[in-house]
Each structure stands twice: as C-alpha cells, then as structure tokens.
C-alpha positions as CSV (number, residue, x, y, z in Angstrom):
1,X,-30.2,1.5,24.1
2,X,-32.7,-1.3,24.8
3,X,-34.2,-2.9,21.7
4,X,-37.1,-5.4,21.6
5,X,-38.0,-7.6,18.7
6,X,-41.4,-6.8,17.0
7,X,-44.3,-8.7,18.4
8,X,-47.3,-7.4,16.4
9,X,-48.7,-8.0,12.9
10,X,-50.9,-5.7,10.8
11,X,-53.8,-7.6,9.1
12,X,-55.4,-5.9,6.1
13,X,-58.6,-7.2,4.5
14,X,-59.0,-5.5,1.2
15,X,-62.6,-6.8,0.7
16,X,-63.9,-5.2,3.9
17,X,-61.3,-2.4,3.9
18,X,-60.4,-3.3,7.5
19,X,-57.1,-3.0,9.3
20,X,-56.3,-4.8,12.6
21,X,-53.2,-4.9,14.8
22,X,-52.8,-8.3,16.3
23,X,-50.2,-9.9,18.7
24,X,-48.0,-12.6,17.2
25,X,-48.2,-15.7,19.5
26,X,-45.0,-15.8,21.6
27,X,-44.7,-19.5,20.8
28,X,-44.6,-18.8,17.1
29,X,-41.9,-16.1,17.6
30,X,-39.8,-18.6,19.5
31,X,-40.3,-21.4,17.1
32,X,-40.2,-19.5,13.7
33,X,-38.4,-16.2,14.6
34,X,-39.7,-13.9,11.8
35,X,-39.3,-13.4,8.0
36,X,-39.6,-16.7,6.2
37,X,-40.4,-18.8,9.3
38,X,-43.1,-16.7,10.8
39,X,-44.6,-16.0,7.3
40,X,-44.7,-19.7,6.5
41,X,-46.5,-20.4,9.8
42,X,-49.2,-17.8,9.1
43,X,-49.6,-19.0,5.5
44,X,-50.0,-22.7,6.6
45,X,-52.5,-21.6,9.3
46,X,-54.5,-19.2,7.1
47,X,-55.0,-21.2,3.9
48,X,-57.0,-24.3,3.0
49,X,-55.7,-26.8,0.5
50,X,-56.5,-25.9,-3.1
51,X,-57.0,-22.1,-2.4
52,X,-56.9,-20.2,-5.6
53,X,-53.6,-18.3,-5.7
54,X,-55.3,-15.4,-7.5
55,X,-58.5,-15.5,-5.5
56,X,-59.5,-13.3,-2.6
57,X,-58.8,-16.0,0.0
58,X,-55.1,-16.2,-0.8
59,X,-52.8,-14.4,1.7
60,X,-49.9,-12.1,0.8
61,X,-47.5,-11.3,3.6
62,X,-44.9,-8.6,3.6
63,X,-42.6,-9.9,6.3
64,X,-39.6,-8.5,8.1
65,X,-37.3,-10.1,10.6
66,X,-36.7,-9.3,14.3
67,X,-33.5,-7.3,13.5
68,X,-34.6,-5.8,10.1
69,X,-33.0,-2.4,9.5
70,X,-30.2,-3.1,12.1
71,X,-28.2,-5.7,10.3
72,X,-25.1,-4.9,8.1
73,X,-25.5,-5.2,4.4
74,X,-28.6,-4.6,2.4
75,X,-31.9,-4.7,4.3
76,X,-34.4,-7.2,2.8
77,X,-38.1,-8.1,3.2
78,X,-39.9,-11.3,2.3
79,X,-43.0,-11.6,0.1
80,X,-44.8,-14.8,1.2
81,X,-47.8,-16.3,-0.5
82,X,-49.2,-19.3,-2.4
83,X,-47.6,-19.1,-5.9
84,X,-49.7,-18.7,-9.0
85,X,-46.8,-20.2,-11.0
86,X,-46.2,-23.4,-8.9
87,X,-49.3,-23.7,-6.8
88,X,-47.1,-24.2,-3.8
89,X,-45.3,-22.2,-1.1
90,X,-43.6,-19.0,-2.2
91,X,-41.1,-16.8,-0.4
92,X,-39.4,-14.1,-2.5
93,X,-37.0,-11.5,-1.2
94,X,-36.0,-8.0,-2.2
95,X,-33.5,-5.4,-0.9
96,X,-33.0,-1.7,-1.6
97,X,-34.4,1.2,0.5
98,X,-37.9,-0.2,1.0
99,X,-37.3,-2.9,3.7
100,X,-35.5,-0.5,6.2
101,X,-38.1,2.2,5.7
102,X,-40.9,-0.3,6.1
103,X,-39.3,-1.5,9.4
104,X,-39.3,2.0,10.7
105,X,-42.9,2.6,9.5
106,X,-44.2,-0.6,11.1
107,X,-42.5,0.1,14.4
108,X,-43.4,-2.8,16.7
109,X,-45.0,-4.9,13.9
110,X,-43.0,-7.5,12.0
111,X,-45.1,-7.4,8.8
112,X,-48.4,-7.0,7.0
113,X,-50.8,-9.8,6.2
114,X,-53.1,-8.9,3.2
115,X,-56.1,-10.9,2.3
116,X,-59.3,-10.2,0.3
117,X,-59.6,-8.3,-2.9
118,X,-60.3,-4.6,-3.4
119,X,-63.2,-3.4,-5.5
120,X,-61.0,-0.9,-7.2
121,X,-57.2,-0.4,-7.4
122,X,-55.7,0.6,-4.1
123,X,-52.4,1.2,-2.3
124,X,-51.4,0.7,1.3
125,X,-49.8,3.6,3.1
126,X,-47.7,2.5,6.1
127,X,-46.6,5.1,8.7
128,X,-46.5,5.4,12.5
129,X,-47.2,1.7,13.0
130,X,-50.5,1.8,11.1
131,X,-51.8,1.2,7.6
132,X,-54.2,3.2,5.5
133,X,-56.0,2.0,2.4
134,X,-56.2,4.6,-0.4
135,X,-57.1,4.7,-4.1
136,X,-54.2,3.9,-6.4
137,X,-54.2,6.5,-9.2
138,X,-51.0,5.0,-10.6
139,X,-52.8,1.8,-11.8
140,X,-51.6,1.3,-15.4
141,X,-48.2,2.8,-14.8
142,X,-44.9,0.9,-15.0
143,X,-42.7,0.3,-12.0
144,X,-40.5,3.3,-12.6
145,X,-43.3,5.8,-13.0
146,X,-45.1,4.4,-9.9
147,X,-41.9,4.7,-7.8
148,X,-41.3,8.3,-9.0
149,X,-44.9,9.2,-8.1
150,X,-43.9,8.9,-4.4
151,X,-40.8,11.0,-4.1
152,X,-41.1,11.2,-0.3
153,X,-41.6,7.5,0.4
154,X,-40.2,4.0,-0.2
155,X,-42.4,1.9,-2.5
156,X,-43.0,-1.7,-3.4
157,X,-45.3,-2.0,-6.4
158,X,-46.4,-4.0,-9.4
159,X,-46.1,-3.1,-13.0
160,X,-48.2,-4.1,-16.0
161,X,-47.2,-7.7,-15.6
162,X,-48.6,-7.8,-12.0
163,X,-51.8,-5.9,-13.0
164,X,-52.3,-8.5,-15.8
165,X,-51.5,-11.4,-13.4
166,X,-48.6,-12.8,-15.3
167,X,-47.7,-15.9,-13.3
168,X,-44.1,-14.8,-12.7
169,X,-44.8,-11.1,-12.1
170,X,-42.6,-9.4,-9.5
171,X,-43.0,-6.8,-6.7
172,X,-40.7,-4.0,-7.5
173,X,-39.0,-1.3,-5.5
174,X,-36.4,1.5,-6.1
175,X,-37.7,2.2,-9.5
176,X,-37.2,-1.4,-10.7
177,X,-33.7,-1.9,-9.3
178,X,-34.9,-4.5,-6.8
179,X,-37.6,-7.2,-7.1
180,X,-39.3,-9.9,-5.0
181,X,-38.9,-11.8,-8.2
182,X,-39.6,-15.4,-8.4
183,X,-42.9,-17.3,-8.4
184,X,-45.4,-14.5,-9.1
185,X,-46.0,-12.6,-5.8
186,X,-46.7,-9.6,-8.1
187,X,-49.5,-11.5,-9.8
188,X,-51.1,-12.1,-6.4
189,X,-50.8,-8.4,-5.6
190,X,-52.3,-7.5,-8.9
191,X,-55.2,-10.0,-8.4
192,X,-56.0,-8.2,-5.1
193,X,-56.0,-4.9,-7.0
194,X,-53.2,-3.7,-4.8
195,X,-50.9,-1.5,-6.8
196,X,-48.4,-0.5,-4.2
197,X,-47.3,-0.5,-0.5
198,X,-46.0,3.0,0.3
199,X,-43.9,3.3,3.5
200,X,-42.9,6.5,5.3
201,X,-40.7,6.4,8.3
202,X,-37.1,6.6,9.6
203,X,-35.2,3.3,9.5
204,X,-34.7,1.8,12.9
205,X,-31.4,2.5,14.7
206,X,-29.4,0.8,17.4
207,X,-26.8,-2.0,17.9
208,X,-24.3,0.1,16.0
209,X,-21.2,-1.6,17.6
210,X,-22.6,-5.1,16.8
211,X,-23.4,-4.0,13.3
212,X,-20.0,-2.5,12.7
213,X,-18.3,-5.6,14.0
214,X,-20.2,-7.9,11.6
215,X,-19.7,-5.4,8.8
216,X,-16.0,-5.5,9.3
217,X,-16.0,-9.3,9.4
218,X,-18.0,-9.3,6.2
219,X,-15.6,-6.8,4.5
220,X,-12.6,-9.1,5.4
221,X,-14.4,-12.3,4.2
222,X,-13.8,-13.9,0.9
223,X,-17.5,-13.2,0.0
224,X,-17.2,-9.5,0.9
225,X,-14.0,-9.1,-1.1
226,X,-15.5,-10.8,-4.1
227,X,-18.6,-8.7,-4.0
228,X,-16.5,-5.5,-3.7
229,X,-14.3,-6.6,-6.6
230,X,-16.9,-8.0,-9.0
231,X,-20.3,-8.6,-7.6
232,X,-22.8,-11.0,-9.1
233,X,-21.8,-10.0,-12.7
234,X,-18.7,-12.2,-12.2
235,X,-20.8,-15.3,-12.0
236,X,-21.2,-15.2,-15.8
237,X,-17.5,-15.8,-16.1
238,X,-17.4,-18.5,-13.4
239,X,-20.3,-20.4,-15.0
240,X,-18.8,-20.1,-18.5
241,X,-15.4,-21.3,-17.5
242,X,-16.8,-24.3,-15.7
243,X,-19.2,-25.2,-18.5
244,X,-22.4,-24.7,-16.6
245,X,-23.7,-21.5,-18.3
246,X,-27.1,-22.3,-19.8
247,X,-26.8,-21.2,-23.4
248,X,-29.4,-20.9,-26.2
249,X,-32.2,-22.5,-24.3
250,X,-30.1,-25.0,-22.3
251,X,-28.5,-26.6,-25.4
252,X,-24.9,-25.7,-24.5
253,X,-22.9,-25.1,-21.3
254,X,-20.6,-22.4,-22.7
255,X,-21.3,-19.2,-24.6
256,X,-18.8,-17.9,-27.1
257,X,-20.0,-14.3,-26.3
258,X,-19.5,-14.5,-22.5
259,X,-16.6,-12.1,-22.4
260,X,-18.9,-9.4,-24.0
261,X,-21.5,-9.6,-21.3
262,X,-19.4,-10.7,-18.3
263,X,-17.6,-8.7,-15.6
264,X,-15.1,-7.0,-18.0
265,X,-17.8,-5.6,-20.1
266,X,-19.8,-4.4,-17.0
267,X,-16.7,-2.7,-15.5
268,X,-16.0,-0.9,-18.8
269,X,-19.5,0.4,-19.2
270,X,-20.4,1.1,-15.6
271,X,-20.5,4.7,-14.4
272,X,-20.7,4.0,-10.7
273,X,-21.4,1.3,-8.1
274,X,-24.9,0.9,-6.7
275,X,-23.9,1.8,-3.1
276,X,-20.9,3.3,-1.3
277,X,-17.6,1.3,-1.4
278,X,-18.2,-0.5,1.9
279,X,-21.3,-2.1,0.5
280,X,-20.9,-1.7,-3.3
281,X,-23.7,-3.9,-4.6
282,X,-24.0,-4.0,-8.4
283,X,-22.9,-1.6,-11.2
284,X,-25.0,1.2,-12.6
285,X,-25.0,1.4,-16.4
286,X,-26.8,3.7,-18.8
287,X,-28.7,2.2,-21.7
288,X,-31.1,3.5,-24.3
289,X,-33.9,2.3,-22.0
290,X,-32.5,4.3,-19.1
291,X,-30.3,3.5,-16.1
292,X,-30.2,0.0,-14.8
293,X,-28.3,-2.3,-12.4
294,X,-27.7,-5.6,-14.4
295,X,-27.1,-8.6,-12.1
296,X,-25.4,-11.8,-13.0
297,X,-28.8,-13.4,-13.7
298,X,-29.5,-10.7,-16.3
299,X,-26.5,-11.6,-18.4
300,X,-26.9,-15.4,-17.9
301,X,-30.6,-15.6,-18.7
302,X,-31.2,-12.7,-21.2
303,X,-27.7,-12.9,-22.6
304,X,-26.3,-16.4,-22.9
305,X,-29.7,-18.0,-22.5
306,X,-31.0,-16.1,-25.5
307,X,-27.7,-16.2,-27.5
308,X,-27.3,-12.4,-27.2
309,X,-23.7,-11.1,-26.8
310,X,-24.4,-7.3,-27.1
311,X,-24.1,-6.0,-23.5
312,X,-26.3,-2.9,-24.2
313,X,-29.0,-5.1,-25.7
314,X,-28.9,-7.4,-22.7
315,X,-29.0,-4.5,-20.2
316,X,-32.0,-3.0,-22.1
317,X,-33.8,-6.3,-22.0
318,X,-33.2,-6.4,-18.2
319,X,-34.5,-2.9,-17.9
320,X,-37.6,-3.9,-19.9
321,X,-38.3,-6.7,-17.4
322,X,-37.7,-4.2,-14.5
323,X,-40.2,-1.7,-15.9
324,X,-42.8,-4.3,-16.7
325,X,-42.4,-5.9,-13.3
326,X,-41.6,-9.4,-14.6
327,X,-39.1,-12.0,-13.3
328,X,-36.3,-12.0,-15.7
329,X,-35.3,-15.6,-15.0
330,X,-38.7,-17.0,-15.8
331,X,-39.2,-14.5,-18.6
332,X,-35.9,-15.2,-20.2
333,X,-36.4,-19.0,-20.0
334,X,-39.9,-18.6,-21.4
335,X,-38.6,-16.6,-24.4
336,X,-35.9,-19.3,-24.9
337,X,-38.6,-21.9,-24.9
338,X,-40.5,-19.9,-27.6
339,X,-37.4,-19.7,-29.8
340,X,-36.8,-23.5,-29.6
341,X,-40.5,-24.1,-30.1
342,X,-40.3,-21.9,-33.2
343,X,-37.3,-23.8,-34.5
344,X,-39.3,-27.1,-34.0
345,X,-42.4,-25.6,-35.7
346,X,-44.5,-26.0,-32.5
347,X,-45.7,-22.4,-32.6
348,X,-46.7,-20.2,-35.5
349,X,-44.2,-17.4,-34.9
350,X,-40.7,-16.9,-36.2
351,X,-38.3,-15.9,-33.4
352,X,-34.5,-16.5,-33.2
353,X,-31.7,-16.7,-30.7
354,X,-29.3,-13.7,-30.9
355,X,-32.1,-11.3,-31.8
356,X,-32.9,-8.8,-29.0
357,X,-35.8,-7.3,-30.9
358,X,-37.6,-10.7,-31.0
359,X,-37.0,-11.1,-27.3
360,X,-38.2,-7.6,-26.4
361,X,-41.4,-8.1,-28.5
362,X,-42.1,-11.3,-26.7
363,X,-41.5,-9.8,-23.2
364,X,-43.9,-7.0,-23.9
365,X,-46.5,-9.4,-25.3
366,X,-46.2,-11.5,-22.2
367,X,-46.8,-8.6,-19.9
368,X,-49.8,-7.3,-22.0
369,X,-51.4,-10.8,-22.5
370,X,-53.1,-9.4,-25.6
371,X,-52.3,-12.3,-28.0
372,X,-52.9,-16.0,-27.7
373,X,-49.1,-16.7,-27.6
374,X,-48.4,-13.9,-25.1
375,X,-51.2,-15.1,-22.9
376,X,-50.0,-18.7,-22.8
377,X,-46.3,-17.6,-22.3
378,X,-47.5,-15.5,-19.4
379,X,-48.3,-18.7,-17.5
380,X,-44.7,-20.1,-17.9
381,X,-42.9,-22.8,-19.8
382,X,-45.0,-25.7,-18.4
383,X,-48.2,-24.1,-19.5
384,X,-46.7,-23.3,-23.0
385,X,-45.5,-26.9,-23.3
386,X,-48.8,-28.3,-22.3
387,X,-50.5,-26.2,-25.0
388,X,-48.0,-26.6,-27.8
389,X,-45.7,-29.5,-26.9
390,X,-42.0,-29.3,-26.2
391,X,-41.8,-30.3,-22.6
392,X,-38.2,-31.4,-23.0
393,X,-36.9,-28.1,-24.4
394,X,-36.3,-25.9,-21.3
395,X,-36.2,-27.4,-17.8
396,X,-38.5,-26.6,-14.9
397,X,-39.1,-27.9,-11.4
398,X,-42.6,-27.6,-9.9
399,X,-43.4,-25.4,-12.9
400,X,-40.6,-22.9,-12.0
401,X,-38.0,-22.3,-14.7
402,X,-34.4,-23.1,-13.7
403,X,-32.0,-20.2,-13.0
404,X,-28.3,-19.8,-13.8
405,X,-26.3,-23.0,-13.2
406,X,-26.7,-26.1,-15.4
407,X,-26.6,-29.3,-13.2
408,X,-25.2,-31.3,-16.0
409,X,-21.8,-30.1,-14.8
410,X,-22.5,-30.7,-11.1
411,X,-25.2,-33.2,-10.3
412,X,-25.8,-32.0,-6.7
413,X,-27.3,-28.9,-8.2
414,X,-30.1,-31.0,-9.8
415,X,-30.9,-32.2,-6.3
416,X,-30.9,-28.6,-5.0
417,X,-33.3,-27.5,-7.7
418,X,-35.6,-30.6,-7.3
419,X,-36.0,-30.3,-3.6
420,X,-36.3,-26.5,-3.3
421,X,-39.5,-25.6,-1.5
422,X,-40.6,-22.9,-4.0
423,X,-39.6,-24.6,-7.2
424,X,-36.2,-24.4,-9.0
425,X,-34.0,-22.0,-7.0
426,X,-30.3,-21.5,-6.8
427,X,-30.3,-19.5,-3.6
428,X,-31.6,-22.2,-1.2
429,X,-28.5,-24.3,-1.7
430,X,-25.6,-23.8,-4.0
431,X,-23.5,-27.0,-3.8
432,X,-22.1,-26.4,-7.2
433,X,-19.6,-24.0,-5.8
434,X,-17.9,-26.9,-4.1
435,X,-19.0,-30.1,-5.8
436,X,-17.7,-28.9,-9.2
437,X,-14.1,-29.3,-7.8
438,X,-14.8,-32.5,-5.8
439,X,-16.2,-36.0,-6.2
440,X,-19.3,-36.4,-4.0
441,X,-21.3,-39.5,-3.0
442,X,-25.1,-39.3,-3.1
443,X,-25.1,-39.1,0.7
444,X,-22.6,-36.2,0.7
445,X,-24.7,-34.3,-1.8
446,X,-27.8,-34.9,0.2
447,X,-26.2,-33.7,3.4
448,X,-24.8,-30.6,1.8
449,X,-28.1,-29.6,0.2
450,X,-30.1,-30.1,3.4
451,X,-27.6,-28.3,5.5
452,X,-27.6,-25.2,3.3
453,X,-31.4,-25.2,3.0
454,X,-31.8,-25.3,6.8
455,X,-29.2,-22.5,7.2
456,X,-30.8,-20.3,4.6
457,X,-34.2,-20.9,6.3
458,X,-33.1,-19.4,9.6
459,X,-31.1,-16.6,8.0
460,X,-34.1,-15.7,5.9
461,X,-36.1,-15.5,9.0
462,X,-33.9,-12.9,10.5
463,X,-33.8,-11.6,7.4
464,X,-30.0,-11.4,6.6
465,X,-28.6,-10.2,3.3
466,X,-27.6,-13.4,1.3
467,X,-24.0,-12.5,1.1
468,X,-23.5,-11.1,4.6
469,X,-25.1,-14.2,5.9
470,X,-21.9,-16.1,5.0
471,X,-20.2,-14.6,8.1
472,X,-23.0,-15.4,10.6
473,X,-21.3,-18.5,12.0
474,X,-23.8,-18.8,14.8
475,X,-26.8,-18.3,12.4
476,X,-27.7,-15.0,14.1
477,X,-27.9,-16.1,17.8
478,X,-26.0,-13.1,18.9
479,X,-28.4,-10.8,17.2
480,X,-31.5,-12.5,18.5
481,X,-30.0,-12.2,22.0
482,X,-29.4,-8.5,21.5
483,X,-33.2,-7.9,20.9
484,X,-34.3,-10.3,23.6
485,X,-35.8,-13.0,21.4
486,X,-35.5,-16.4,23.1
487,X,-35.8,-19.3,20.7
488,X,-37.2,-22.7,21.1
489,X,-34.2,-25.0,20.2
490,X,-30.9,-24.3,18.5
491,X,-31.1,-22.3,15.3
492,X,-30.1,-25.1,13.0
493,X,-33.1,-27.1,14.3
494,X,-35.3,-24.1,13.9
495,X,-34.1,-23.9,10.3
496,X,-35.0,-27.5,9.8
497,X,-38.4,-26.9,11.4
498,X,-39.1,-24.1,9.0
499,X,-38.0,-26.1,6.0
500,X,-40.2,-29.0,7.0
501,X,-43.2,-26.7,7.6
502,X,-42.9,-25.4,4.0
503,X,-42.8,-29.0,2.8
504,X,-46.0,-29.7,4.8
505,X,-47.6,-26.8,3.0
506,X,-46.6,-28.2,-0.3
507,X,-47.6,-31.8,0.6
508,X,-51.0,-30.5,1.6
509,X,-51.2,-29.0,-2.0
510,X,-50.5,-32.5,-3.5
511,X,-46.7,-32.3,-3.9
512,X,-45.0,-35.7,-3.7
513,X,-41.8,-37.4,-4.9
514,X,-43.1,-37.1,-8.5
515,X,-42.7,-33.4,-8.2
516,X,-39.1,-33.6,-7.0
517,X,-38.3,-34.6,-10.5
518,X,-35.3,-34.5,-12.8
519,X,-36.5,-32.3,-15.7
520,X,-36.4,-34.1,-19.1
521,X,-34.2,-31.4,-20.6
522,X,-31.4,-32.3,-18.1
523,X,-31.4,-35.9,-19.4
524,X,-30.3,-34.6,-22.8
525,X,-26.4,-34.3,-23.0
526,X,-24.8,-30.9,-23.4
527,X,-23.6,-30.1,-26.9
528,X,-20.3,-28.3,-26.1
529,X,-17.8,-27.1,-23.5
530,X,-16.0,-28.9,-20.7
531,X,-19.1,-31.0,-20.0
532,X,-19.8,-31.9,-23.6
533,X,-21.9,-35.0,-23.7
534,X,-22.8,-35.0,-20.1
535,X,-26.3,-35.3,-18.7
536,X,-27.7,-36.1,-15.2
537,X,-28.1,-39.8,-14.9
538,X,-31.5,-40.9,-13.6
539,X,-30.1,-43.6,-11.3
540,X,-27.6,-41.2,-9.8
541,X,-30.4,-38.6,-9.3
542,X,-32.7,-41.2,-7.6
543,X,-29.9,-42.2,-5.3
544,X,-29.3,-38.6,-4.2
545,X,-33.1,-38.1,-3.7
546,X,-33.3,-41.2,-1.6
547,X,-30.4,-40.0,0.5
548,X,-32.0,-36.6,0.8
549,X,-35.2,-38.0,2.1
550,X,-33.3,-40.2,4.6
551,X,-31.3,-37.1,5.7
552,X,-34.6,-35.2,6.2
553,X,-36.5,-37.9,8.0
554,X,-39.1,-38.1,5.3
555,X,-40.7,-41.1,3.7
556,X,-39.9,-42.6,0.3
557,X,-42.9,-40.6,-1.1
558,X,-41.3,-37.3,0.0
559,X,-43.7,-36.7,2.9
560,X,-42.3,-35.9,6.3
561,X,-42.7,-38.8,8.8
562,X,-44.7,-38.5,12.0
563,X,-41.6,-39.1,14.2
564,X,-39.9,-36.2,12.4
565,X,-42.9,-33.9,13.0
566,X,-42.7,-34.8,16.7
567,X,-38.9,-34.3,16.9
568,X,-39.2,-30.8,15.4
569,X,-42.1,-29.8,17.5
570,X,-44.4,-29.4,14.5
571,X,-47.2,-31.5,16.0
572,X,-48.9,-28.3,17.2
573,X,-49.0,-27.0,13.6
574,X,-49.7,-29.9,11.3
575,X,-53.4,-30.3,10.4
576,X,-55.5,-33.3,9.5
577,X,-55.5,-32.4,5.8
578,X,-51.7,-32.9,5.5
579,X,-50.7,-36.5,4.7
580,X,-47.6,-37.8,6.5
581,X,-45.4,-40.8,5.9
582,X,-45.6,-43.7,8.3
583,X,-41.9,-44.2,8.5
584,X,-38.8,-42.2,7.4
585,X,-36.5,-43.6,4.8
586,X,-33.6,-45.5,6.2
587,X,-30.0,-44.4,5.3
588,X,-28.2,-46.7,2.9
C-alpha cells in the first residue's frame, strides 16, 4: 500500500465563517516536517509581535504529523498558539482517541488553522477532508457532558475554564481523560467562542509491519516495561525517594504521605488499565466525582503539592480539573500559592494545606472567575503575586508554574525549566533522570538539555508518543521515508532548526536572558529530605546558562546569532522585527 504524507492545511476564519483548503509549501514540509515544526512556522508567519493572545488575530492550530494514526503507542495532536499565560510560543499535546480520528477525518490535510472570532459559540465538524462551522449548543457544559453529547464522534472541547478564558485552560478530549494542558490553549479557543472540534472518520491504516516492529521494540525497552508495570503514577515514588517531590507549595522535597498517593495506592484502587495490556496507559479509578485516570502529575501537584495524602480526595481534585477543563499543574500550583499567601496574610481568605475542600472551592472559583480572588488566580501565580505580593512563594518560568521535579535536587533541571520554549516544562528535557546519579559540569548539563530539546522537537513534529519516542533511534527517519517525505538536512538539525524558530518567536515578543531566569523560590533551601538545605546557586545557574547559549550558538542576551540563523537555513523565515545577536557566545 502506497502512503503519502499530508500536504494540505484547512484554514478556518471564524469571523467571516470561511473555510479554505490550501497547499503547505513543499519547502516548509521538508524543513519543519509537521506537528510542532510546521505549526511553529505557520505561527511565526501569521502573527505580528504583540498580538493579543485572546484577540481575534491570534492563531490556534490543531496539528498532526506526517505519520499520525500510523505510529505505535498513543496517537497525539498538537495545539499550537500564542499563550495567554506566558505571552510566548505554546505547543501543547494530547492523546486518546481524538488525534487518530482527526487524522482520518482530515485525509490529506495535516491540520486546521483557526483565526478570527465567532459572533456566537460554534463548533467545527471535520469529516471527509472538510470542515463545517455549526452552532455550539453545548456552550456552558463541562468537558464530560460535551464529550457525551457527541456519541458518534471524537471531540476536543473546552469546559467552563476555557469559556471564561482562564489563562491555563485546557483543550479536553475523551471525556476529560486527555488534555492539551499547559499554557492556556483552551482560553484561546474560548476567546474565539469555539466550543469544540468534532471529528468523524476512520483512523488511517497502513505500515502495519513497520508499526508492529516498533511496537515490539517499545514493549521490550526499559521505558515500555516500566509503563506496563507502573505508568506515570510511579514517578511520585521516584521523586519522593530522591527528595525532589515538591511538597506543600515547594517548601519540602519529600512528602510523608507519598505512599498513600503513589503507585501502591493506585494499584490497590484501580479497577482496570486505560488501554489493552500491550499499551496499558494509566489506571482507571472510581471516585465520588466519577471515573478518572490519575497521572503522576495529579498526585504530585494536587497531592504532595497541597499536602493531601488521601488518594480518593486527590483523584477527585484531578477529576474536578478535568471537568472544568483546567491545567492541573498550573491550577495546583496556584492553589498552593494561595495557601502560602494566606499563611503570610497576603490575601484575606483562610485556606490550608491538607484540606481538599479548600482546594476544590478555589478550583471552582478559578474556573468561574466570579470573585476578585478567583479572577486573579485565573491568571496564574505571577499575576496573583503582582497583585498581592509573594513572588518568592511558588516558582514560575516565563509566568508558567513549574511541574513535578524540584531542581534543588538536580540543578540541570533548573536549566531545562529556564530555557523551555513554552515556559517551565519537564517534557522538553528531563536531565534529572540521569544527573541525579552523576556529577555534571555546566557544559555537560547544557549539552544534555539542548540535545533532548532538539530530539523532542523533531519527534513532536512527527508526532510520536513521548514514551514510544525513546526507541526511535533514528528520530523517525524510517517512518518519514515510508511516507515519501524528503527532509532538508538530518533530523537532529531539523530539531535544532525548530527549537531555534520557537526562540525567534519568543525573542520577537520581547523574551531575553532576563526571562530565562532562576525563580526566587528555588534560591530558598529545602526544609527536609535528602536535599535538606539545598538550593540552586545563582553562580552555578549562570554558568550553565552561559554554556547553554554557547551550545546553541546564541548571544549572551539569549538571542540567536545571525551565523546560527544562516547555518540552520532560517534566513528565509526570520523577519525584520526579530532582533538577533551579533555574535554567538564562545564556549568556556
């Protein structure tokens, strides 16, 4: 069977209610592949600097890769836009049933580019390679009810948080089981009055032998065996044992109740796995709030982060976030900030760690934005600290709240957070998994972080399941060859090109070295655990950041240098509004 990579894009203008099918430039496909890369190229091309993320001129892309629906593991799509939380580049990914059905529904198109703003709530219905704009009668419903409304289709939708433009609202699918979570793509969708994307179609088929070969390789890999045995719920135990589990608003690195919310508790309460044994995914549990699939981030952020050791309560808080359509990492950190601010008498509300009722009330208040506190918290920790004080309580990078791992136990993780293109993210690079057992120089840390970021950039352009991607030793070259997509340069260089392009986008928005900062909270020593008394030293961090800029070919101000742009073939993309460095930093 001959397969060909998609070479079209559907453009939807909600203001004019127009839909156009356009060809993707062949040069862009060769240079940026699909997914993250192609989406970043369109975003950079379409937007002017200082575009309002919640205005009609912002662009929201639902992007697939050239082999979406064919790869082993969980199919994924990328939501790409300018973030209302950070004001910079945003790519957020979600799996489940929606991406593969969307790939079938789009046929020869690799994604949907949405601009404008509807005059009333609408949904997009995708089928037979086309898009229809229809009224959205489910506006006002949560994510579960919206998903259930379309029993014959796969759905990506926003909940109340997205409708109310919470800065970290998600795009949800599979009844809240999966989310394009971080950075507020759901708020952009809500601002456009777009309630849902509804896809109808059969997932693509083909390349079965190649798929099975990679699936077998994955099942036999350490990552595959770990996921089948434990899944992400086990990361709670790993982080706690190594003293990097953020606890009670980043005050401690270990949680005395970790055993009650970790992998043992999940296994005891789970009634089944999320998927069949060959690709098990998470664990399904039943709570008073309904069925949910708690991930490691749920227990870390809503459990340890809030001092709650009751597994049912943690799962219910996760289900609350899922139904509201709100990123649980940002939401949990924002609630933790509120507790610490309450303890410091910065806000006029009494809330406490270890109290799930307090947390649930705050989460609902954030999604509704009906009170002064809820409205401020809906903009994130940085906005709350600017309003009330307390900017040293809970760490953020580029206004995005930090996820699971505390860098005070592994300093290279501070560099990974600081240099992430979308704000604090633990998926772009996870050096903590190795550095915590080794002694790294600043140069070694910089090289490791940059290498992982480049690799993730190309794998997220295909778009490969995060875990399955660990066995793609050639970064997907065999798959691209199978669908006849010739690339311009080796795939590692393409990954570097994509990463540098997202940096150009952020630099055009005003991002500089000052934004690749060490959050004040990480300069405060931990209060307990194996890393008791440790903080991230500023001179050590600065040395790592210098080494990173040198590794990247960027200037001392964090801007890519002209010769780096030329080397990566980005001269055709960069515009006159994007400042560049005269010279790259020299390695030490």
